[in-house]
PDB file of N, CA, C and O in Angstrom:
ATOM      1  N   MET A   1      43.649   7.230  31.933  1.00  0.00           N
ATOM      2  CA  MET A   1      43.159   7.997  33.041  1.00  0.00           C
ATOM      3  C   MET A   1      43.199   9.486  32.701  1.00  0.00           C
ATOM      4  O   MET A   1      42.236  10.209  32.961  1.00  0.00           O
ATOM      5  N   ALA A   2      44.289   9.939  32.131  1.00  0.00           N
ATOM      6  CA  ALA A   2      44.418  11.360  31.803  1.00  0.00           C
ATOM      7  C   ALA A   2      43.353  11.803  30.805  1.00  0.00           C
ATOM      8  O   ALA A   2      42.775  12.880  30.947  1.00  0.00           O
ATOM      9  N   PHE A   3      43.092  10.972  29.795  1.00  0.00           N
ATOM     10  CA  PHE A   3      42.079  11.325  28.804  1.00  0.00           C
ATOM     11  C   PHE A   3      40.681  11.344  29.422  1.00  0.00           C
ATOM     12  O   PHE A   3      39.857  12.188  29.068  1.00  0.00           O
ATOM     13  N   ALA A   4      40.416  10.427  30.333  1.00  0.00           N
ATOM     14  CA  ALA A   4      39.113  10.390  30.999  1.00  0.00           C
ATOM     15  C   ALA A   4      38.910  11.638  31.852  1.00  0.00           C
ATOM     16  O   ALA A   4      37.816  12.203  31.868  1.00  0.00           O
ATOM     17  N   ILE A   5      39.937  12.067  32.552  1.00  0.00           N
ATOM     18  CA  ILE A   5      39.844  13.291  33.355  1.00  0.00           C
ATOM     19  C   ILE A   5      39.605  14.485  32.449  1.00  0.00           C
ATOM     20  O   ILE A   5      38.774  15.343  32.745  1.00  0.00           O
ATOM     21  N   GLN A   6      40.331  14.536  31.354  1.00  0.00           N
ATOM     22  CA  GLN A   6      40.167  15.642  30.406  1.00  0.00           C
ATOM     23  C   GLN A   6      38.763  15.661  29.809  1.00  0.00           C
ATOM     24  O   GLN A   6      38.226  16.729  29.517  1.00  0.00           O
ATOM     25  N   ALA A   7      38.174  14.491  29.629  1.00  0.00           N
ATOM     26  CA  ALA A   7      36.836  14.388  29.049  1.00  0.00           C
ATOM     27  C   ALA A   7      35.741  14.711  30.057  1.00  0.00           C
ATOM     28  O   ALA A   7      34.570  14.810  29.690  1.00  0.00           O
ATOM     29  N   GLY A   8      36.112  14.875  31.328  1.00  0.00           N
ATOM     30  CA  GLY A   8      35.118  15.285  32.317  1.00  0.00           C
ATOM     31  C   GLY A   8      34.898  14.327  33.459  1.00  0.00           C
ATOM     32  O   GLY A   8      34.058  14.594  34.319  1.00  0.00           O
ATOM     33  N   MET A   9      35.615  13.220  33.508  1.00  0.00           N
ATOM     34  CA  MET A   9      35.443  12.283  34.622  1.00  0.00           C
ATOM     35  C   MET A   9      35.844  12.971  35.918  1.00  0.00           C
ATOM     36  O   MET A   9      36.900  13.601  35.987  1.00  0.00           O
ATOM     37  N   ASN A  10      35.011  12.855  36.938  1.00  0.00           N
ATOM     38  CA  ASN A  10      35.347  13.500  38.199  1.00  0.00           C
ATOM     39  C   ASN A  10      35.356  12.531  39.373  1.00  0.00           C
ATOM     40  O   ASN A  10      35.561  12.956  40.510  1.00  0.00           O
ATOM     41  N   SER A  11      35.141  11.241  39.130  1.00  0.00           N
ATOM     42  CA  SER A  11      35.262  10.263  40.203  1.00  0.00           C
ATOM     43  C   SER A  11      35.584   8.898  39.600  1.00  0.00           C
ATOM     44  O   SER A  11      35.239   8.603  38.455  1.00  0.00           O
ATOM     45  N   ALA A  12      36.253   8.080  40.402  1.00  0.00           N
ATOM     46  CA  ALA A  12      36.613   6.739  39.963  1.00  0.00           C
ATOM     47  C   ALA A  12      36.916   5.889  41.186  1.00  0.00           C
ATOM     48  O   ALA A  12      37.276   6.405  42.244  1.00  0.00           O
ATOM     49  N   VAL A  13      36.768   4.603  41.031  1.00  0.00           N
ATOM     50  CA  VAL A  13      37.141   3.669  42.092  1.00  0.00           C
ATOM     51  C   VAL A  13      38.522   3.144  41.713  1.00  0.00           C
ATOM     52  O   VAL A  13      38.679   2.460  40.702  1.00  0.00           O
ATOM     53  N   LEU A  14      39.522   3.468  42.534  1.00  0.00           N
ATOM     54  CA  LEU A  14      40.885   3.040  42.232  1.00  0.00           C
ATOM     55  C   LEU A  14      41.679   2.858  43.508  1.00  0.00           C
ATOM     56  O   LEU A  14      41.248   3.264  44.587  1.00  0.00           O
ATOM     57  N   ASP A  15      42.824   2.253  43.377  1.00  0.00           N
ATOM     58  CA  ASP A  15      43.709   1.998  44.504  1.00  0.00           C
ATOM     59  C   ASP A  15      44.579   3.228  44.738  1.00  0.00           C
ATOM     60  O   ASP A  15      45.417   3.546  43.894  1.00  0.00           O
ATOM     61  N   PRO A  16      44.406   3.933  45.864  1.00  0.00           N
ATOM     62  CA  PRO A  16      45.218   5.122  46.109  1.00  0.00           C
ATOM     63  C   PRO A  16      46.694   4.818  46.391  1.00  0.00           C
ATOM     64  O   PRO A  16      47.515   5.732  46.457  1.00  0.00           O
ATOM     65  N   ASN A  17      47.022   3.555  46.555  1.00  0.00           N
ATOM     66  CA  ASN A  17      48.420   3.166  46.772  1.00  0.00           C
ATOM     67  C   ASN A  17      49.150   2.876  45.467  1.00  0.00           C
ATOM     68  O   ASN A  17      50.343   2.574  45.488  1.00  0.00           O
ATOM     69  N   ASN A  18      48.464   2.961  44.339  1.00  0.00           N
ATOM     70  CA  ASN A  18      49.070   2.761  43.030  1.00  0.00           C
ATOM     71  C   ASN A  18      49.777   4.059  42.643  1.00  0.00           C
ATOM     72  O   ASN A  18      49.133   5.015  42.212  1.00  0.00           O
ATOM     73  N   ARG A  19      51.097   4.090  42.796  1.00  0.00           N
ATOM     74  CA  ARG A  19      51.884   5.309  42.578  1.00  0.00           C
ATOM     75  C   ARG A  19      51.735   5.857  41.164  1.00  0.00           C
ATOM     76  O   ARG A  19      51.568   7.063  40.981  1.00  0.00           O
ATOM     77  N   GLU A  20      51.793   4.987  40.169  1.00  0.00           N
ATOM     78  CA  GLU A  20      51.716   5.445  38.780  1.00  0.00           C
ATOM     79  C   GLU A  20      50.363   6.098  38.488  1.00  0.00           C
ATOM     80  O   GLU A  20      50.300   7.123  37.808  1.00  0.00           O
ATOM     81  N   ARG A  21      49.306   5.516  38.991  1.00  0.00           N
ATOM     82  CA  ARG A  21      47.968   6.075  38.760  1.00  0.00           C
ATOM     83  C   ARG A  21      47.837   7.440  39.428  1.00  0.00           C
ATOM     84  O   ARG A  21      47.294   8.372  38.836  1.00  0.00           O
ATOM     85  N   MET A  22      48.333   7.561  40.664  1.00  0.00           N
ATOM     86  CA  MET A  22      48.238   8.826  41.380  1.00  0.00           C
ATOM     87  C   MET A  22      49.113   9.896  40.715  1.00  0.00           C
ATOM     88  O   MET A  22      48.730  11.065  40.661  1.00  0.00           O
ATOM     89  N   GLU A  23      50.280   9.500  40.212  1.00  0.00           N
ATOM     90  CA  GLU A  23      51.130  10.447  39.481  1.00  0.00           C
ATOM     91  C   GLU A  23      50.392  10.994  38.268  1.00  0.00           C
ATOM     92  O   GLU A  23      50.444  12.192  37.988  1.00  0.00           O
ATOM     93  N   THR A  24      49.707  10.114  37.551  1.00  0.00           N
ATOM     94  CA  THR A  24      48.951  10.531  36.369  1.00  0.00           C
ATOM     95  C   THR A  24      47.858  11.516  36.742  1.00  0.00           C
ATOM     96  O   THR A  24      47.670  12.526  36.064  1.00  0.00           O
ATOM     97  N   ILE A  25      47.144  11.232  37.806  1.00  0.00           N
ATOM     98  CA  ILE A  25      46.038  12.102  38.225  1.00  0.00           C
ATOM     99  C   ILE A  25      46.553  13.480  38.624  1.00  0.00           C
ATOM    100  O   ILE A  25      46.038  14.491  38.146  1.00  0.00           O
ATOM    101  N   PHE A  26      47.554  13.537  39.486  1.00  0.00           N
ATOM    102  CA  PHE A  26      48.073  14.834  39.935  1.00  0.00           C
ATOM    103  C   PHE A  26      48.701  15.621  38.786  1.00  0.00           C
ATOM    104  O   PHE A  26      48.531  16.838  38.701  1.00  0.00           O
ATOM    105  N   ALA A  27      49.427  14.931  37.902  1.00  0.00           N
ATOM    106  CA  ALA A  27      50.040  15.614  36.760  1.00  0.00           C
ATOM    107  C   ALA A  27      48.977  16.141  35.800  1.00  0.00           C
ATOM    108  O   ALA A  27      49.119  17.239  35.262  1.00  0.00           O
ATOM    109  N   THR A  28      47.926  15.376  35.585  1.00  0.00           N
ATOM    110  CA  THR A  28      46.855  15.820  34.684  1.00  0.00           C
ATOM    111  C   THR A  28      46.188  17.070  35.219  1.00  0.00           C
ATOM    112  O   THR A  28      45.975  18.028  34.475  1.00  0.00           O
ATOM    113  N   TYR A  29      45.857  17.073  36.500  1.00  0.00           N
ATOM    114  CA  TYR A  29      45.244  18.262  37.086  1.00  0.00           C
ATOM    115  C   TYR A  29      46.171  19.471  36.992  1.00  0.00           C
ATOM    116  O   TYR A  29      45.713  20.583  36.726  1.00  0.00           O
ATOM    117  N   ALA A  30      47.460  19.265  37.206  1.00  0.00           N
ATOM    118  CA  ALA A  30      48.410  20.381  37.118  1.00  0.00           C
ATOM    119  C   ALA A  30      48.504  20.903  35.683  1.00  0.00           C
ATOM    120  O   ALA A  30      48.495  22.115  35.467  1.00  0.00           O
ATOM    121  N   LEU A  31      48.592  20.004  34.706  1.00  0.00           N
ATOM    122  CA  LEU A  31      48.739  20.411  33.319  1.00  0.00           C
ATOM    123  C   LEU A  31      47.468  21.042  32.743  1.00  0.00           C
ATOM    124  O   LEU A  31      47.538  21.848  31.815  1.00  0.00           O
ATOM    125  N   MET A  32      46.321  20.676  33.289  1.00  0.00           N
ATOM    126  CA  MET A  32      45.063  21.254  32.823  1.00  0.00           C
ATOM    127  C   MET A  32      44.765  22.595  33.487  1.00  0.00           C
ATOM    128  O   MET A  32      43.788  23.257  33.137  1.00  0.00           O
ATOM    129  N   GLY A  33      45.600  22.996  34.440  1.00  0.00           N
ATOM    130  CA  GLY A  33      45.395  24.262  35.115  1.00  0.00           C
ATOM    131  C   GLY A  33      44.379  24.192  36.239  1.00  0.00           C
ATOM    132  O   GLY A  33      43.887  25.223  36.698  1.00  0.00           O
ATOM    133  N   LEU A  34      44.059  22.981  36.689  1.00  0.00           N
ATOM    134  CA  LEU A  34      43.086  22.811  37.765  1.00  0.00           C
ATOM    135  C   LEU A  34      43.748  22.794  39.145  1.00  0.00           C
ATOM    136  O   LEU A  34      43.059  22.793  40.166  1.00  0.00           O
ATOM    137  N   ASP A  35      45.052  22.780  39.173  1.00  0.00           N
ATOM    138  CA  ASP A  35      45.829  22.782  40.416  1.00  0.00           C
ATOM    139  C   ASP A  35      46.580  24.110  40.465  1.00  0.00           C
ATOM    140  O   ASP A  35      47.663  24.245  39.896  1.00  0.00           O
ATOM    141  N   LYS A  36      45.994  25.081  41.147  1.00  0.00           N
ATOM    142  CA  LYS A  36      46.543  26.435  41.159  1.00  0.00           C
ATOM    143  C   LYS A  36      48.001  26.445  41.596  1.00  0.00           C
ATOM    144  O   LYS A  36      48.335  26.014  42.700  1.00  0.00           O
ATOM    145  N   HIS A  37      48.859  26.940  40.721  1.00  0.00           N
ATOM    146  CA  HIS A  37      50.304  27.046  40.939  1.00  0.00           C
ATOM    147  C   HIS A  37      50.949  25.693  41.251  1.00  0.00           C
ATOM    148  O   HIS A  37      52.025  25.637  41.847  1.00  0.00           O
ATOM    149  N   CYS A  38      50.295  24.613  40.852  1.00  0.00           N
ATOM    150  CA  CYS A  38      50.796  23.237  41.066  1.00  0.00           C
ATOM    151  C   CYS A  38      51.069  22.945  42.538  1.00  0.00           C
ATOM    152  O   CYS A  38      51.966  22.165  42.857  1.00  0.00           O
ATOM    153  N   GLN A  39      50.320  23.551  43.421  1.00  0.00           N
ATOM    154  CA  GLN A  39      50.551  23.395  44.852  1.00  0.00           C
ATOM    155  C   GLN A  39      50.320  21.966  45.334  1.00  0.00           C
ATOM    156  O   GLN A  39      51.133  21.436  46.091  1.00  0.00           O
ATOM    157  N   LYS A  40      49.224  21.331  44.907  1.00  0.00           N
ATOM    158  CA  LYS A  40      48.947  19.952  45.336  1.00  0.00           C
ATOM    159  C   LYS A  40      49.996  19.001  44.778  1.00  0.00           C
ATOM    160  O   LYS A  40      50.476  18.112  45.480  1.00  0.00           O
ATOM    161  N   TYR A  41      50.353  19.196  43.498  1.00  0.00           N
ATOM    162  CA  TYR A  41      51.360  18.327  42.885  1.00  0.00           C
ATOM    163  C   TYR A  41      52.687  18.454  43.639  1.00  0.00           C
ATOM    164  O   TYR A  41      53.316  17.446  43.962  1.00  0.00           O
ATOM    165  N   SER A  42      53.101  19.657  43.911  1.00  0.00           N
ATOM    166  CA  SER A  42      54.370  19.875  44.617  1.00  0.00           C
ATOM    167  C   SER A  42      54.336  19.272  46.010  1.00  0.00           C
ATOM    168  O   SER A  42      55.321  18.689  46.464  1.00  0.00           O
ATOM    169  N   LYS A  43      53.207  19.409  46.687  1.00  0.00           N
ATOM    170  CA  LYS A  43      53.079  18.889  48.054  1.00  0.00           C
ATOM    171  C   LYS A  43      53.214  17.370  48.089  1.00  0.00           C
ATOM    172  O   LYS A  43      53.957  16.840  48.915  1.00  0.00           O
ATOM    173  N   VAL A  44      52.506  16.661  47.207  1.00  0.00           N
ATOM    174  CA  VAL A  44      52.581  15.199  47.224  1.00  0.00           C
ATOM    175  C   VAL A  44      53.923  14.709  46.693  1.00  0.00           C
ATOM    176  O   VAL A  44      54.401  13.653  47.107  1.00  0.00           O
ATOM    177  N   TYR A  45      54.539  15.461  45.782  1.00  0.00           N
ATOM    178  CA  TYR A  45      55.866  15.073  45.290  1.00  0.00           C
ATOM    179  C   TYR A  45      56.902  15.188  46.416  1.00  0.00           C
ATOM    180  O   TYR A  45      57.709  14.281  46.621  1.00  0.00           O
ATOM    181  N   ARG A  46      56.871  16.302  47.134  1.00  0.00           N
ATOM    182  CA  ARG A  46      57.820  16.500  48.238  1.00  0.00           C
ATOM    183  C   ARG A  46      57.619  15.492  49.364  1.00  0.00           C
ATOM    184  O   ARG A  46      58.576  15.102  50.034  1.00  0.00           O
ATOM    185  N   SER A  47      56.370  15.070  49.570  1.00  0.00           N
ATOM    186  CA  SER A  47      56.101  14.104  50.644  1.00  0.00           C
ATOM    187  C   SER A  47      56.486  12.675  50.244  1.00  0.00           C
ATOM    188  O   SER A  47      56.509  11.783  51.092  1.00  0.00           O
ATOM    189  N   GLY A  48      56.789  12.452  48.961  1.00  0.00           N
ATOM    190  CA  GLY A  48      57.214  11.139  48.498  1.00  0.00           C
ATOM    191  C   GLY A  48      56.075  10.237  48.065  1.00  0.00           C
ATOM    192  O   GLY A  48      56.297   9.059  47.784  1.00  0.00           O
ATOM    193  N   GLN A  49      54.853  10.767  48.004  1.00  0.00           N
ATOM    194  CA  GLN A  49      53.714   9.959  47.583  1.00  0.00           C
ATOM    195  C   GLN A  49      53.748   9.667  46.084  1.00  0.00           C
ATOM    196  O   GLN A  49      53.221   8.647  45.639  1.00  0.00           O
ATOM    197  N   ILE A  50      54.360  10.551  45.309  1.00  0.00           N
ATOM    198  CA  ILE A  50      54.539  10.335  43.873  1.00  0.00           C
ATOM    199  C   ILE A  50      55.994  10.618  43.542  1.00  0.00           C
ATOM    200  O   ILE A  50      56.722  11.197  44.348  1.00  0.00           O
ATOM    201  N   GLY A  51      56.410  10.211  42.363  1.00  0.00           N
ATOM    202  CA  GLY A  51      57.788  10.439  41.944  1.00  0.00           C
ATOM    203  C   GLY A  51      58.637   9.200  42.103  1.00  0.00           C
ATOM    204  O   GLY A  51      58.144   8.132  42.467  1.00  0.00           O
ATOM    205  N   SER A  52      59.895   9.352  41.831  1.00  0.00           N
ATOM    206  CA  SER A  52      60.830   8.231  41.879  1.00  0.00           C
ATOM    207  C   SER A  52      60.967   7.690  43.287  1.00  0.00           C
ATOM    208  O   SER A  52      60.956   8.442  44.262  1.00  0.00           O
ATOM    209  N   THR A  53      61.097   6.373  43.383  1.00  0.00           N
ATOM    210  CA  THR A  53      61.309   5.743  44.690  1.00  0.00           C
ATOM    211  C   THR A  53      62.788   5.514  44.958  1.00  0.00           C
ATOM    212  O   THR A  53      63.160   5.044  46.032  1.00  0.00           O
ATOM    213  N   ARG A  54      63.634   5.845  43.986  1.00  0.00           N
ATOM    214  CA  ARG A  54      65.079   5.694  44.168  1.00  0.00           C
ATOM    215  C   ARG A  54      65.619   6.799  45.055  1.00  0.00           C
ATOM    216  O   ARG A  54      65.123   7.926  45.038  1.00  0.00           O
ATOM    217  N   LYS A  55      66.632   6.468  45.822  1.00  0.00           N
ATOM    218  CA  LYS A  55      67.281   7.471  46.681  1.00  0.00           C
ATOM    219  C   LYS A  55      68.737   7.558  46.383  1.00  0.00           C
ATOM    220  O   LYS A  55      69.448   8.347  47.004  1.00  0.00           O
TER     221      LYS A  55
END
């Protein structure tokens, strides 16, 4: 997924409830500099949508 995004993919049909896939997408955008100041990544991480499920 990360390589496809880097190569220019801008849409895909996927399950938004797949945590690992969503983590990859948000991290890729942050690392490529497409997420200004990592604001979207931080927001979804804090909300618990991505990241560890352990408490």
